[in-house]
C-alpha positions in Angstrom: 14.1 26.0 -14.6 11.5 24.7 -17.1 14.0 22.0 -18.2 14.4 20.9 -14.6 10.6 20.7 -14.2 10.2 18.7 -17.3 12.9 16.2 -16.1 11.2 15.6 -12.8 7.8 15.4 -14.5 9.3 12.7 -16.8 10.5 10.8 -13.7 7.0 11.1 -12.1 5.6 9.6 -15.3 8.1 6.7 -14.9 6.9 6.3 -11.3 3.3 6.1 -12.5 4.2 3.5 -15.1 6.0 1.4 -12.5 3.0 1.6 -10.0 0.4 0.9 -12.7 2.2 -2.0 -14.2 2.7 -3.5 -10.8 -0.9 -4.6 -10.8 0.0 -7.0 -13.6 3.1 -8.2 -11.7 0.9 -8.9 -8.7 -1.4 -11.0 -10.8 1.4 -12.9 -12.5 3.0 -13.8 -9.2 -0.2 -15.3 -7.9 -0.8 -17.1 -11.2 2.6 -18.9 -10.6 1.1 -20.3 -7.4 2.2 -17.7 -4.8 -0.5 -16.9 -2.3 -1.5 -13.3 -1.8 -0.2 -13.1 1.7 3.1 -14.7 0.8 3.5 -12.4 -2.2 3.0 -9.3 -0.1 5.2 -10.5 2.7 8.1 -11.0 0.3 7.3 -8.0 -1.8 7.5 -5.5 1.1 10.5 -7.3 2.5 12.3 -6.5 -0.8 11.0 -3.0 -0.6 12.6 -2.6 2.9 15.9 -3.9 1.6 15.8 -1.5 -1.4 15.2 1.5 0.9 18.3 0.8 3.1 20.8 2.3 0.6 18.6 5.4 0.2 18.5 5.9 4.0 22.3 5.3 4.2 23.0 7.8 1.4 20.7 10.4 3.0 22.3 10.0 6.4 25.7 10.9 4.8 24.7 13.6 2.2 21.5 15.2 3.3 21.4 17.7 6.2 18.2 17.2 8.4 16.5 19.0 11.2 16.3 17.5 14.7 12.7 16.6 14.0 13.8 14.5 10.9 16.0 12.4 13.1 13.1 11.4 15.2 11.0 8.3 14.4 7.4 8.3 15.7 7.2 4.6 16.4 3.6 4.3 17.5 2.2 6.3 14.6 4.4 4.4 12.1 3.2 1.1 13.5 -0.4 2.1 13.2 0.2 3.2 9.6 1.8 -0.2 9.0 -1.3 -2.0 10.2 -3.4 0.0 7.7 -0.8 -0.7 5.0 -1.0 -4.4 5.8 -4.8 -4.5 5.6 -5.0 -2.4 2.4 -2.3 -4.2 0.5 -3.8 -7.6 1.3 -7.4 -6.7 0.4 -6.0 -5.4 -2.9 -3.9 -8.5 -3.4 -6.8 -10.9 -2.8 -9.1 -8.7 -4.9 -6.7 -9.2 -7.8 -7.5 -12.9 -7.8 -11.1 -12.0 -8.8 -10.8 -8.9 -11.0 -8.6 -7.3 -13.7 -5.6 -5.0 -13.4 -7.7 -2.2 -15.0 -10.5 -2.5 -12.5 -8.1 -2.7 -9.6 -6.2 0.3 -10.8 -9.1 2.6 -11.2 -11.0 1.5 -8.1 -7.8 1.8 -6.0 -7.5 5.4 -7.2 -10.7 6.2 -5.3 -8.6 6.5 -2.2 -7.9 10.1 -3.4 -11.6 10.7 -2.9 -11.9 8.8 0.4 -9.1 10.8 2.0 -11.0 14.1 2.3 -14.2 12.2 3.1 -12.6 10.5 6.1 -10.9 13.8 6.9 -14.3 15.2 7.7 -14.3 13.0 10.8 -11.3 14.9 12.0 -12.9 18.3 11.1 -10.8 18.8 8.0 -12.4 21.1 5.5 -13.9 19.7 2.3 -14.4 21.9 -0.8 -17.6 21.7 -2.8 -15.7 20.1 -5.6 -15.2 17.0 -3.5 -18.9 16.2 -3.7 -18.9 16.8 -7.5 -16.0 14.5 -7.8 -17.6 11.8 -5.6 -20.8 11.9 -7.8 -18.8 11.4 -10.9 -16.8 8.5 -9.3 -19.9 6.8 -8.1 -21.4 6.8 -11.6 -18.1 5.5 -13.0 -17.9 2.8 -10.3 -21.4 1.7 -11.2 -20.6 1.4 -14.9 -17.3 -0.4 -14.2 -18.3 -2.8 -11.5 -22.0 -3.2 -10.9 -23.7 -6.4 -12.3 -27.3 -6.7 -13.5 -28.4 -7.6 -10.0 -27.0 -4.3 -8.7 -24.2 -6.1 -6.9 -20.5 -5.2 -7.1 -18.2 -8.1 -8.1 -16.2 -9.8 -5.3 -12.8 -8.7 -6.6 -14.0 -5.1 -7.2 -15.6 -5.0 -3.7 -12.4 -6.1 -2.0 -10.4 -3.5 -3.9 -12.9 -0.9 -2.9 -12.3 -1.8 0.7 -8.6 -1.6 0.0 -9.1 2.0 -1.3 -10.9 3.0 1.9 -8.0 1.5 4.0 -5.4 3.3 1.9 -7.3 6.5 2.8 -7.1 5.6 6.5 -3.4 4.9 6.1 -2.8 8.3 4.4 -4.6 10.1 7.3 -2.5 8.3 9.9 0.7 9.1 8.0 -0.4 12.6 7.5 -0.4 13.0 11.2 3.0 11.5 11.8 4.9 12.6 8.7 5.9 15.9 10.1 7.3 14.4 13.3 10.2 12.4 11.8 12.1 11.2 8.8 9.5 10.3 6.1 11.6 7.6 4.6 12.3 5.9 7.9 8.6 6.1 8.6 7.9 4.4 5.3 10.5 1.8 6.1 8.9 0.9 9.4 5.5 0.6 7.7 7.0 -1.8 5.2 8.6 -3.8 8.0 5.2 -4.1 9.7 3.4 -5.1 6.5 6.1 -7.6 5.5 6.2 -9.2 8.9 2.4 -9.5 9.4 1.9 -10.7 5.8 4.6 -13.4 6.2 3.3 -14.4 9.6 -0.3 -14.7 8.3 1.0 -16.7 5.2 2.7 -19.2 7.5 -0.7 -20.0 9.0 -3.1 -19.7 6.1 -1.2 -20.4 2.9 0.9 -23.3 1.6 4.5 -22.6 0.6 6.2 -24.0 -2.5 9.8 -23.3 -3.4 8.9 -24.1 -7.0 6.1 -21.4 -7.0 8.4 -18.9 -5.3 11.1 -19.4 -7.9 8.6 -19.2 -10.8 7.2 -15.9 -9.4 10.5 -14.4 -8.3 10.6 -12.0 -11.2 7.2 -10.6 -10.5 8.0 -10.3 -6.8 11.3 -8.5 -7.6 9.5 -6.1 -9.9 6.7 -5.4 -7.3 9.1 -5.1 -4.4 12.2 -3.4 -5.7 10.9 -1.3 -8.6 7.4 -0.5 -7.3 8.1 -0.1 -3.6 11.7 1.0 -3.6 12.5 2.8 -6.8 9.1 4.4 -7.4 8.8 5.6 -3.8 12.2 7.2 -4.0 11.3 8.9 -7.3 8.2 10.3 -5.6 10.2 11.7 -2.7 12.7 13.4 -5.1 10.3 14.6 -7.8 7.3 16.0 -5.9 9.5 18.6 -4.2 10.5 19.9 -7.6 7.4 19.5 -9.7 4.5 22.0 -10.0 1.6 20.4 -8.1 -0.9 20.6 -11.0 1.1 18.6 -13.5 2.2 16.2 -10.7 -1.4 15.5 -9.7 -2.3 14.7 -13.3 0.7 12.5 -13.9 0.3 10.5 -10.7 -3.4 9.9 -11.5 -2.2 8.1 -14.7 -1.3 5.1 -12.6 -4.7 3.7 -13.2 -4.4 4.2 -16.9 -1.1 2.4 -17.0 -2.6 -0.4 -15.0 -5.3 -0.9 -17.7 -2.7 -0.6 -20.5 -0.4 -3.1 -18.9 -3.2 -5.5 -18.3 -4.1 -5.4 -21.9 -0.6 -5.7 -23.3 0.7 -8.4 -20.9 -2.4 -10.3 -19.8 -4.7 -9.5 -22.8 -7.3 -8.2 -20.4 -9.9 -6.2 -22.3 -12.7 -3.8 -21.2 -16.2 -3.3 -22.6 -17.3 0.1 -23.7 -19.4 0.4 -20.5 -16.3 -0.5 -18.4 -14.1 2.0 -20.3 -16.7 4.7 -19.8 -16.7 3.9 -16.0 -12.9 4.1 -16.0 -12.9 7.5 -17.7 -15.5 8.8 -15.2 -13.5 7.6 -12.2 -10.4 9.3 -13.6 -12.4 12.5 -14.2 -13.8 12.4 -10.6 -10.3 11.9 -9.1 -9.0 14.8 -11.1 -11.9 17.0 -10.0 -11.1 16.3 -6.4 -7.4 16.9 -6.9 -7.2 19.8 -9.3 -10.2 22.1 -8.5 -8.9 23.3 -5.1 -5.4 23.9 -6.7 -6.8 25.9 -9.5 -9.1 28.0 -7.2 -6.2 28.8 -4.8 -3.8 29.6 -7.6 -6.3 32.0 -9.1 -6.7 33.7 -5.6 -3.0 33.9 -4.9 -0.9 33.9 -8.1 2.3 31.9 -7.8 1.3 30.4 -4.4 -0.6 27.2 -4.3 -0.2 24.0 -2.2 0.7 20.5 -3.2 -1.9 17.9 -4.0 -2.6 14.8 -1.9 -1.9 12.4 -4.7 -0.1 9.3 -3.8 -0.6 5.8 -5.2 -1.3 3.2 -2.7 2.1 1.8 -2.2 2.5 2.8 1.4 4.1 6.2 0.7 4.1 9.2 3.0 1.4 11.9 2.4 0.9 14.9 4.6 -2.3 16.3 6.0 -4.9 16.0 3.2 -6.9 18.9 4.4 -4.0 21.2 3.4 -3.6 19.6 0.0 0.2 19.2 0.5 2.2 16.3 -0.6 3.7 13.6 0.9 4.1 10.3 0.4 1.5 7.1 -1.0 -0.6 2.0 -3.8 -0.3 -0.8 -5.0 
């Protein structure tokens, strides 16, 4: 049993590496001349294609309840709209900030989820406010300038994190009403279609740029959206929630590491301290309720609401159960 758990934790770690390093792929693609809307349109189109074999395999080999055969179209479309907005705020933000900043600021969606959940009368533990305080200090150190203003790129990614949280709440409402992978697929279709349509009106197209950035798009679309999403679906059902929450939070760390190794992006001591505080705040929000409930009922504790912002499917954040989530 422990060997099985370690295997799936290792796969979750691979998923976090893929999601974190995708921030670099996104920046490389745009550096080749691909506009942010164009990049997302093609990226999520590739993600759709990569999910089709998974859906086909599940239809032949996985038994499902009648509810899982249903597709809540309206809710999935709404989640797709949130995904479209979040993904493109993040993509444009990456034109003006580093992979490290984008990774750590995006991870704040984990804090925003329970905050927005208060609007729907979801319960919020006291640890949420402690985590928020730590994250705010970290954000100040990471992003605030001398004039007490947040940089343009960091500000856009912060809006992205808020939109990811909204997407998670919408999906949390519809995820129990149908097949989660088909819900994700419909979201990706909406995001790909709207991004491509907007790109036709607002961005120039260049075959040369598309060919030059095709590797980055393939990485972001197939590996980040398709493969990493599938790994999350498989692994989170078989991993203890505490380790899963910690491993998935490492996405931001891998974003910073990939930015340094590939793009030579460095961080000051002040920015590194801010990153560390944001990571600590995120872990406080995720792990404290788990530890408290595990202490109250040994052996019975719920899943965390950790999901990187790649449009995956999380469940109701107020119950701290998993999903699906990023970049």
